[in-house]
C-alpha positions as a Markdown table, in Angstrom:
| # | Residue | x | y | z |
|---|---|---|---|---|
| 1 | Met | 103.5 | 191.3 | 160.2 |
| 2 | Gly | 100.0 | 189.9 | 159.2 |
| 3 | Leu | 97.7 | 186.8 | 159.1 |
| 4 | Asp | 99.5 | 183.8 | 158.0 |
| 5 | Met | 97.2 | 180.7 | 157.2 |
| 6 | Tyr | 98.9 | 177.0 | 157.0 |
| 7 | Leu | 97.0 | 173.8 | 155.9 |
| 8 | Thr | 99.2 | 170.7 | 156.9 |
| 9 | Gly | 99.1 | 167.1 | 156.3 |
| 10 | Asp | 100.0 | 165.1 | 159.3 |
| 11 | Lys | 101.4 | 161.7 | 157.8 |
| 12 | Tyr | 102.0 | 158.8 | 160.3 |
| 13 | Val | 104.9 | 157.0 | 158.7 |
| 14 | Gly | 105.8 | 154.0 | 161.7 |
| 15 | Gly | 108.4 | 155.4 | 164.1 |
| 16 | Ser | 109.2 | 153.5 | 167.2 |
| 17 | Leu | 106.0 | 151.3 | 166.6 |
| 18 | Lys | 106.7 | 150.2 | 163.1 |
| 19 | Ser | 107.0 | 146.8 | 164.1 |
| 20 | Ser | 103.3 | 146.5 | 165.0 |
| 21 | Phe | 102.1 | 148.1 | 161.8 |
| 22 | Met | 104.7 | 146.5 | 159.7 |
| 23 | Asp | 102.1 | 144.9 | 157.3 |
| 24 | Leu | 100.3 | 148.3 | 157.1 |
| 25 | Cys | 102.9 | 150.9 | 156.5 |
| 26 | Asp | 103.9 | 151.6 | 153.1 |
| 27 | Glu | 107.2 | 153.6 | 154.0 |
| 28 | Pro | 110.3 | 152.6 | 154.5 |
| 29 | Phe | 111.6 | 152.7 | 158.0 |
| 30 | Gln | 113.4 | 156.2 | 158.5 |
| 31 | Glu | 115.8 | 157.7 | 160.9 |
| 32 | Ile | 116.5 | 161.5 | 161.9 |
| 33 | Asp | 119.4 | 161.9 | 164.4 |
| 34 | Gly | 119.1 | 158.3 | 165.2 |
| 35 | Lys | 115.7 | 158.4 | 166.3 |
| 36 | Pro | 113.0 | 156.7 | 164.8 |
| 37 | Val | 110.8 | 159.1 | 162.2 |
| 38 | Asp | 106.9 | 158.4 | 163.6 |
| 39 | Arg | 105.1 | 160.9 | 161.4 |
| 40 | Val | 106.1 | 163.8 | 158.8 |
| 41 | Ile | 104.4 | 167.2 | 158.3 |
| 42 | Leu | 103.1 | 167.9 | 154.7 |
| 43 | Glu | 102.4 | 171.4 | 153.5 |
| 44 | Leu | 98.9 | 171.0 | 151.8 |
| 45 | Gly | 98.2 | 175.1 | 151.1 |
| 46 | Thr | 99.1 | 178.3 | 152.4 |
| 47 | Trp | 97.4 | 181.9 | 152.5 |
| 48 | Arg | 98.1 | 185.3 | 153.4 |
| 49 | Lys | 95.8 | 187.6 | 155.0 |
| 50 | His | 92.6 | 185.5 | 153.8 |
| 51 | Ser | 90.4 | 186.9 | 156.9 |
| 52 | Lys | 87.1 | 185.7 | 155.2 |
| 53 | Leu | 88.6 | 181.8 | 155.2 |
| 54 | His | 90.3 | 182.1 | 158.4 |
| 55 | Gly | 86.9 | 183.5 | 160.3 |
| 56 | Tyr | 84.7 | 180.6 | 158.2 |
| 57 | Ile | 87.6 | 177.9 | 160.1 |
| 58 | Val | 87.3 | 179.6 | 163.2 |
| 59 | Lys | 83.9 | 179.9 | 163.5 |
| 60 | Asn | 83.0 | 176.6 | 162.6 |
| 61 | Phe | 85.8 | 174.3 | 163.5 |
| 62 | Ala | 88.0 | 175.8 | 166.4 |
| 63 | His | 87.2 | 175.3 | 169.9 |
| 64 | Asn | 84.7 | 177.5 | 171.1 |
| 65 | Gly | 85.3 | 179.2 | 168.1 |
| 66 | Glu | 88.2 | 180.8 | 169.5 |
| 67 | Asp | 90.8 | 182.9 | 167.4 |
| 68 | Asp | 93.8 | 181.9 | 169.4 |
| 69 | Cys | 96.0 | 180.5 | 166.8 |
| 70 | Gln | 95.9 | 177.1 | 167.8 |
| 71 | Lys | 96.2 | 173.8 | 165.6 |
| 72 | Ile | 92.8 | 172.9 | 164.2 |
| 73 | Glu | 92.2 | 169.3 | 163.0 |
| 74 | Leu | 90.0 | 169.2 | 159.9 |
| 75 | Thr | 88.2 | 165.9 | 159.1 |
| 76 | Glu | 87.0 | 165.1 | 155.4 |
| 77 | Asp | 83.7 | 166.3 | 156.6 |
| 78 | Asp | 84.8 | 169.4 | 157.5 |
| 79 | Leu | 87.1 | 170.1 | 154.5 |
| 80 | Lys | 84.0 | 169.6 | 152.4 |
| 81 | Arg | 82.0 | 172.0 | 154.4 |
| 82 | Ile | 84.8 | 174.4 | 153.8 |
| 83 | Val | 84.8 | 173.8 | 149.9 |
| 84 | Asn | 80.9 | 174.2 | 149.9 |
| 85 | Ala | 81.4 | 177.6 | 151.9 |
| 86 | Ile | 83.8 | 178.6 | 149.2 |
| 87 | Arg | 81.8 | 177.6 | 146.2 |
| 88 | Asn | 78.7 | 179.4 | 147.4 |
| 89 | Lys | 80.5 | 182.7 | 148.5 |
| 90 | Asp | 79.4 | 181.7 | 152.4 |
| 91 | Leu | 82.7 | 183.4 | 154.0 |
| 92 | Pro | 81.9 | 185.5 | 156.5 |
| 93 | Lys | 83.4 | 189.1 | 156.9 |
| 94 | Thr | 86.0 | 188.6 | 159.1 |
| 95 | Glu | 88.2 | 191.8 | 160.9 |
| 96 | Gly | 91.0 | 191.5 | 162.6 |
| 97 | Phe | 94.3 | 193.9 | 163.3 |
| 98 | Phe | 96.6 | 191.6 | 161.0 |
| 99 | Phe | 93.9 | 190.8 | 158.5 |
| 100 | Gly | 94.2 | 193.0 | 156.2 |
| 101 | Asn | 91.5 | 195.2 | 154.4 |
| 102 | Asp | 88.5 | 194.7 | 151.7 |
| 103 | Glu | 90.9 | 195.0 | 149.1 |
| 104 | Ile | 92.8 | 191.7 | 150.1 |
| 105 | Asp | 89.6 | 189.8 | 150.5 |
| 106 | Glu | 88.6 | 191.1 | 146.7 |
| 107 | Ile | 91.9 | 189.3 | 145.7 |
| 108 | His | 91.3 | 186.3 | 147.6 |
| 109 | Ala | 87.7 | 186.1 | 146.2 |
| 110 | Lys | 89.3 | 185.9 | 142.6 |
| 111 | Asp | 91.6 | 182.7 | 144.2 |
| 112 | Asn | 88.5 | 180.7 | 144.9 |
| 113 | Asp | 89.1 | 177.7 | 142.1 |
| 114 | Glu | 92.8 | 177.5 | 143.5 |
| 115 | Asn | 91.2 | 177.6 | 146.8 |
| 116 | Ile | 88.8 | 175.2 | 146.1 |
| 117 | Lys | 91.4 | 173.0 | 144.8 |
| 118 | Ile | 93.6 | 173.1 | 147.6 |
| 119 | Phe | 90.7 | 171.9 | 150.0 |
| 120 | Glu | 89.5 | 169.0 | 147.4 |
| 121 | Asp | 93.3 | 168.1 | 147.1 |
| 122 | Ala | 93.7 | 167.6 | 150.8 |
| 123 | Ile | 90.3 | 165.5 | 150.8 |
| 124 | Glu | 91.7 | 163.2 | 148.1 |
| 125 | Trp | 95.0 | 162.9 | 150.6 |
| 126 | Leu | 93.2 | 161.9 | 153.1 |
| 127 | Gly | 91.2 | 159.6 | 151.1 |
| 128 | Glu | 91.7 | 155.4 | 152.5 |
| 129 | His | 94.2 | 156.9 | 155.1 |
| 130 | Thr | 92.6 | 158.5 | 157.7 |
| 131 | Trp | 93.8 | 156.2 | 160.1 |
| 132 | Lys | 97.3 | 157.7 | 159.4 |
| 133 | His | 96.8 | 161.1 | 157.9 |
| 134 | Ser | 95.2 | 163.9 | 159.6 |
| 135 | Val | 94.6 | 167.5 | 158.1 |
| 136 | Tyr | 95.3 | 170.5 | 160.3 |
| 137 | Tyr | 95.0 | 174.3 | 159.7 |
| 138 | Arg | 96.6 | 177.0 | 161.9 |
| 139 | Ala | 97.2 | 180.5 | 161.6 |
| 140 | Ser | 99.5 | 183.1 | 162.9 |
| 141 | Trp | 100.2 | 186.3 | 163.1 |
């Protein structure tokens, strides 16, 4: 067990409202199990026991700053704030039973460029499609 962290992209693809948005949707209409597909979930990034990143996101973007494994929507501005916090080494020490130890924090610190790229790619993915793209963070342990 441990802190597992996910950054996902929620992409609206039309579903039962496809006919209303026919000119706006660039995806072909699809069905699964005979039902229209409304949205797809894309994996944008994953981490294991990156407690500092988790602590920063929860503190700054979770409802009331509470850590209850809820799905946290992140806007383009939120993603940019996260990138800046990583660049400036401004992620807070965050402790918890399933979060690992200081050695794991040091390993994640070496991955700063990779982590920045994950969030910058998410910003680019949101791009001009914010009406049909959303980005979410969720952790579990």
